[in-house]
VEXLUM-97268 format. One line per 5 residues: number of its first residue (from 1); their letters; for each residue y, z, x of C-alpha. Coordinates in nm, 4 decimals, padded with zeros to 6 digits. Each point is the difference from the previous one (the first is absolute). Example, Ala and Ser with C-alpha at 12.3 -4.5 7.8 and 13.67 -1.06 7.14 Angstrom:
1> AS> -00.4500/00.7800/01.2300  00.3440/-00.0660/00.1370
END
This chain:
1> MVEGQ> -01.0542/03.0728/-00.2493  -00.2029/-00.2674/00.2401  -00.0997/-00.3410/-00.0383  -00.2936/-00.0434/-00.1504  -00.0361/00.3778/-00.1814
6> LLVSG> -00.1345/-00.0016/-00.3041  00.2372/00.0826/-00.3004  -00.1093/-00.0425/-00.2728  -00.3857/-00.0812/-00.1196  -00.1980/-00.0723/-00.3489
11> VVEDE> -00.2199/00.2802/-00.0236  -00.1559/00.0562/-00.3816  -00.2150/00.3208/-00.0913  -00.2041/-00.0035/-00.2443  -00.1357/00.3019/-00.2326
16> FGGST> -00.2703/00.0664/00.2322  00.1608/00.0456/00.3024  -00.0689/-00.3650/00.0839  00.2630/-00.2174/00.2044  00.0777/-00.3926/-00.0328
21> FVHAK> 00.2432/-00.2022/00.1885  00.1967/-00.1934/-00.1317  00.3070/-00.2679/00.0759  00.3210/00.2050/00.0454  00.3365/-00.1681/00.0328
26> AEIIA> 00.3241/00.1652/00.0965  00.3612/-00.0194/00.0943  00.1225/00.2239/00.2670  00.3463/-00.0061/00.0527  00.1127/00.1131/00.3714
31> ETSRS> 00.3304/00.0188/00.1700  -00.1110/-00.2200/00.2841  00.2014/-00.0936/00.3416  00.0199/-00.3830/00.1306  00.1337/-00.1241/00.3380
36> CEFRI> 00.0736/-00.3004/00.1094  00.1381/-00.2151/00.2695  00.1559/-00.3019/00.0072  00.1152/-00.1906/00.3983  00.2604/-00.2594/-00.0685
41> PLRRS> 00.0830/-00.1912/00.3464  00.3561/-00.0076/00.1004  -00.0529/-00.2763/00.2289  -00.1732/-00.3400/-00.2013  -00.0623/-00.3398/00.0022
46> VRQST> 00.1362/-00.2750/-00.2914  -00.0910/-00.3333/-00.1083  00.3551/-00.1902/-00.0563  00.0502/-00.3393/-00.0843  00.1339/-00.2649/00.2962
51> GFTAV> 00.1753/-00.2203/-00.2654  -00.2185/-00.2998/00.0771  -00.1627/-00.1427/-00.3019  -00.2570/-00.2817/-00.0220  -00.1854/-00.2385/-00.3261
56> RRSLR> -00.3184/-00.1361/-00.0057  -00.1426/-00.2200/-00.2377  -00.2452/-00.1392/-00.0819  -00.2682/-00.1908/-00.2991  -00.3135/00.1192/-00.0525
61> LFGAN> -00.2227/-00.2536/-00.1568  -00.3518/00.0126/-00.0928  -00.0047/00.2412/00.2913  00.1689/-00.1689/00.2536  00.3140/00.1310/00.1936
66> IPLTL> 00.2516/-00.2303/00.0012  00.2954/00.0980/00.1837  00.3882/-00.0896/-00.1428  00.1974/00.1818/00.2550  -00.0322/-00.0734/00.3804
71> TGKPK> 00.1067/00.2919/00.1358  -00.3078/00.2024/00.1652  -00.0920/00.3442/-00.0314  00.2977/00.2059/00.1195  -00.0809/00.1898/00.3963
76> GDCDV> 00.0612/00.3936/00.0277  -00.0219/00.2489/-00.3086  00.0874/-00.0919/-00.3292  -00.0744/00.1046/-00.4051  -00.0950/-00.2797/-00.1645
81> SGTQT> -00.0941/-00.0197/-00.3447  -00.1290/-00.3036/-00.2496  00.0182/-00.1118/-00.3359  -00.2287/-00.2621/-00.1744  00.0685/-00.2304/-00.2779
86> DVRLF> -00.2813/-00.1309/-00.1744  00.0692/-00.3306/-00.2541  -00.1105/-00.0154/-00.3264  -00.0087/-00.3133/-00.2068  00.0052/00.0834/-00.3832
91> GTLLP> -00.1409/00.3110/00.0752  -00.2758/-00.1052/00.2415  -00.0013/00.1430/00.3636  00.0204/-00.3075/00.2637  -00.1602/-00.0087/00.3350
96> VSLYE> 00.3455/-00.0179/00.1267  00.2464/00.2838/00.1082  00.2705/00.1283/00.1894  00.0286/00.2091/00.2672  00.3097/00.1736/00.1521
101> EDWTG> 00.0050/00.2089/00.2940  00.3591/00.2159/00.0784  -00.0051/00.1507/00.3675  00.2118/00.2562/00.1068  00.0813/00.0881/00.3792
106> MRTVP> -00.0678/00.3561/00.0431  00.1076/00.2362/00.3185  -00.0919/00.2968/00.0833  00.2644/00.2777/00.1209  00.0378/00.3891/00.0590
111> VTVTR> 00.1926/00.1959/-00.2594  00.1450/00.4059/-00.0306  -00.0824/00.1994/-00.2397  00.2565/00.2859/-00.0691  -00.0916/00.3180/-00.1063
116> QQAVA> 00.1592/-00.0019/-00.2700  -00.2598/-00.3269/-00.0873  -00.2922/00.1519/00.0906  00.0346/00.2657/-00.1708  00.0632/-00.1702/-00.2894
121> EAKKD> -00.2483/-00.1771/00.0544  -00.2330/00.3251/00.0468  00.0930/00.1142/-00.3584  -00.1226/-00.3118/-00.1613  -00.3504/00.0373/00.1561
126> LAEYE> -00.0322/00.3454/-00.1277  00.1335/-00.0727/-00.3230  -00.3069/-00.2690/00.0117  -00.2035/00.2643/00.1099  00.1047/00.2177/-00.2853
131> KNLPQ> -00.0917/-00.3067/-00.2536  -00.3764/-00.0109/00.1436  -00.0759/00.4072/-00.0308  -00.2739/00.0585/-00.2214  00.0965/-00.0413/-00.3728
136> GTKIL> 00.1299/00.2928/-00.2230  00.1324/00.1610/00.3811  00.3463/00.1885/-00.0533  00.2336/00.0102/00.3014  00.1479/00.3534/-00.0331
141> SSSAS> 00.2040/-00.0078/00.3409  00.0576/-00.2237/00.2916  00.1684/00.0961/00.3372  00.0387/-00.2764/00.3338  00.0887/-00.0685/00.3509
146> DRTEK> -00.0128/-00.2438/00.2016  00.0599/-00.0448/00.4069  00.0039/-00.2587/00.2240  -00.2247/-00.0840/00.2734  -00.1104/-00.2862/00.2329
151> ETLIY> 00.2413/-00.2245/-00.2062  -00.1858/00.0886/-00.3167  00.1130/00.1952/-00.3043  -00.2424/00.2536/-00.0951  00.0769/00.1290/-00.3285
156> SATLK> -00.1987/00.3014/-00.1395  -00.0546/00.1224/-00.3651  -00.1527/00.2815/-00.1605  -00.0963/-00.0356/-00.3898  -00.0574/00.3410/-00.2354
161> CEENI> -00.1799/-00.1495/-00.2849  -00.1792/00.1107/-00.3160  -00.3584/-00.1782/-00.0647  -00.3003/00.0081/-00.1141  -00.2583/00.0838/00.2922
166> AKESE> -00.3199/-00.0190/-00.1629  -00.2950/-00.2175/00.0931  -00.3122/-00.0253/-00.1860  -00.2956/-00.0234/00.1650  -00.3717/00.0360/-00.0285
171> ILIKS> -00.1723/00.3436/00.0753  -00.3371/-00.0412/00.1403  -00.3012/00.2757/-00.0523  -00.3157/00.0328/00.1681  -00.2719/00.0411/-00.2238
END
């Protein structure tokens, strides 16, 4: 079988020997083989907190921002999150709100991942790949292997599957 090969067609023959083409739909279940490869770096950089935190507060009044904290923006690599608390009076939103920013100092540090950690990460990636296979695909068997190349774990898997390989397409006829 070759991809694109016509396996099912809708041809209806009448009592006079004439042929009419009609829409045909079929399920064609075939055993297929799928291969995938995941590359997991064994050395990588991760961001970690330095332990430094700063809080900045301001009052927003009629669109103007009035600082309540004299702390300036921290220098360097930081993560920031903000929350705005609106003020209501008897259920009516007032043009006043309190805004608070939390700044956390961050640094990038090198991390070495063990082979076992990399294999576990690759197995999670494989499980995600399997979840995204076409609906109705049944995995009959799988085999996997791994090797290390230039500080990268290469995890290869081959899946034997049973799946519907039918694809509908138009048949164009010259008249």
